[in-house]
C-alpha positions in Angstrom: 0.0 0.0 0.0 1.2 3.5 -0.9 1.3 6.3 1.7 1.1 9.5 -0.4 1.7 12.9 1.2 0.8 16.4 -0.1 4.3 16.9 -1.5 3.9 13.9 -3.8 0.4 14.8 -4.8 1.6 18.3 -5.8 4.3 16.6 -8.0 2.1 14.1 -9.8 -1.4 15.7 -10.0 -2.4 18.7 -11.9 -5.8 20.3 -12.5 -6.1 18.9 -16.1 -5.5 15.3 -14.9 -7.9 15.8 -12.0 -10.6 17.1 -14.3 -10.1 14.2 -16.7 -10.5 11.7 -13.8 -13.6 13.6 -12.5 -15.1 13.5 -16.0 -14.6 9.8 -16.2 -16.2 9.3 -12.8 -19.2 11.4 -13.7 -19.6 9.5 -17.0 -19.5 6.3 -15.0 -22.3 7.6 -12.8 -24.4 8.4 -15.8 -23.8 4.9 -17.2 -24.5 3.3 -13.8 -20.9 2.2 -13.5 -20.2 4.2 -10.4 -21.8 4.9 -7.0 -21.3 7.3 -4.2 -22.6 8.4 -0.9 -22.7 12.1 -0.3 -20.7 13.7 2.6 -21.9 12.8 6.0 -20.9 15.0 9.0 -21.0 13.8 12.6 -21.0 16.6 15.1 -19.9 16.4 18.8 -20.4 19.3 21.2 -17.3 20.6 22.9 -16.8 21.8 26.5 -15.7 25.1 25.0 -19.0 26.8 23.9 -17.4 28.4 20.8 -16.1 25.1 19.4 -17.7 22.0 17.9 -16.0 18.8 16.7 -16.9 17.4 13.2 -16.0 14.1 11.7 -16.8 13.9 8.0 -16.8 11.2 5.4 -17.6 10.8 1.7 -17.1 7.9 -0.5 -17.5 6.5 -4.0 -16.5 3.8 -6.5 -15.9 3.8 -10.2 -15.7 0.7 -12.4 -13.5 2.5 -14.9 -10.8 3.0 -12.3 -11.7 -0.3 -10.5 -11.4 1.5 -7.1 -13.4 2.5 -4.1 -12.3 5.6 -2.1 -13.3 7.1 1.2 -12.3 10.6 2.3 -12.3 11.1 6.1 -11.6 14.4 7.9 -11.4 15.6 11.5 -12.2 19.2 12.2 -12.7 21.7 15.0 -15.3 24.3 14.0 -15.3 27.8 15.5 -17.4 30.9 14.7 -15.2 33.9 15.6 -17.3 37.1 15.9 -20.3 34.9 14.8 -19.6 35.5 11.1 -18.0 32.7 9.1 -17.0 29.3 10.3 -13.3 28.6 10.8 -12.1 24.9 10.4 -8.9 23.4 11.7 -7.4 20.4 13.3 -5.2 20.8 16.5 -4.7 24.6 15.9 -5.8 27.2 13.3 -4.0 26.8 10.0 -3.7 23.0 10.2 -6.0 20.4 8.8 -6.5 16.6 9.0 -8.0 14.7 6.1 -7.1 11.5 4.3 -8.3 9.5 1.3 -8.2 5.7 1.5 -8.3 3.9 -1.8 -9.1 0.2 -2.3 -9.2 -2.1 -5.3 -12.8 -3.2 -6.3 -11.2 -6.2 -8.1 -9.9 -7.9 -5.0 -10.4 -5.6 -2.0 -6.7 -4.8 -1.7 -5.9 -1.5 0.1 -4.0 0.6 -2.5 -3.2 3.9 -0.9 -3.7 6.4 1.9 -3.4 9.9 0.5 -3.2 13.1 2.5 -6.1 15.2 1.1 -4.7 18.8 1.5 -4.1 19.3 -2.2 -6.3 16.7 -3.8 -9.3 18.0 -2.0 -8.8 21.5 -3.4 -8.3 20.1 -6.9 -11.4 17.9 -6.7 -13.6 20.9 -5.7 -12.0 23.3 -8.2 -12.1 20.6 -10.9 -15.8 20.1 -10.5 -16.3 23.9 -10.9 -14.1 23.8 -14.0 -16.2 21.0 -15.5 -19.3 23.2 -14.8 -17.7 26.0 -16.7 -16.6 23.7 -19.5 -20.2 22.5 -20.1 -22.3 25.4 -19.0 -20.4 28.6 -19.9 -20.3 29.9 -23.4 -17.2 29.0 -25.4 -16.2 32.7 -25.7 -16.6 33.4 -22.0 -13.5 35.3 -20.8 -14.6 37.0 -17.5 -15.2 35.4 -14.2 -16.3 36.6 -10.8 -15.5 34.7 -7.6 -16.9 35.2 -4.1 -14.2 34.5 -1.6 -10.4 34.7 -1.8 -9.2 31.6 0.0 -7.5 28.4 -1.2 -10.7 27.1 -2.9 -10.9 30.3 -4.9 -7.4 29.7 -6.3 -8.4 26.1 -7.2 -11.6 27.3 -9.0 -9.6 29.9 -10.9 -7.0 27.3 -12.0 -9.8 25.1 -13.3 -11.5 27.9 -15.1 -8.2 28.8 -16.8 -8.0 25.2 -17.9 -11.3 25.3 -19.9 -11.6 29.0 -20.9 -9.2 31.8 -22.0 -9.9 34.2 -19.2 -9.1 37.9 -19.6 -10.7 39.4 -16.5 -11.1 38.0 -13.0 -13.0 39.8 -10.2 -12.8 38.5 -6.7 -14.9 39.6 -3.7 -13.8 38.7 -0.1 -15.8 39.3 3.1 -12.4 39.9 4.8 -11.6 43.6 4.2 -7.8 43.1 4.2 -8.2 40.6 1.3 -10.1 43.2 -0.8 -7.4 45.9 -0.7 
């Protein structure tokens, strides 16, 4: 079984390859060659009233790839100033998520992958596929609400499918708007 960290994922996976894999998976869903269970979040109250623990999982299988994968994550949730939720593991700025991959041919465990990079690519790649199929071919402007890591992933995927000329980003955090 392979243990794959974020550094290796960054070296071997790019947004184009991610989007191609997602497209194969979605085609398998249409052709009833794939199955998935949407994200399930399990919440546990914390002694600290401003915190909540969340365990989350999502899973799916594709016959084209002959694999089953489950993503698992462990987060602390906090609502500073009652505005947006902040997520972290152990301390702000750190995260804990892994993807376990198994063979659907023989049940063999194939890999445990740290999900820091692959998760952003998966979400951004889905948005890129949306732009590929739903935006006009000559679309060249994009607007994004939010300026965090996911926004960068979305933009990378949009650039993969369209020749962008203008990007406008809005952030609820004033410092990020300046």
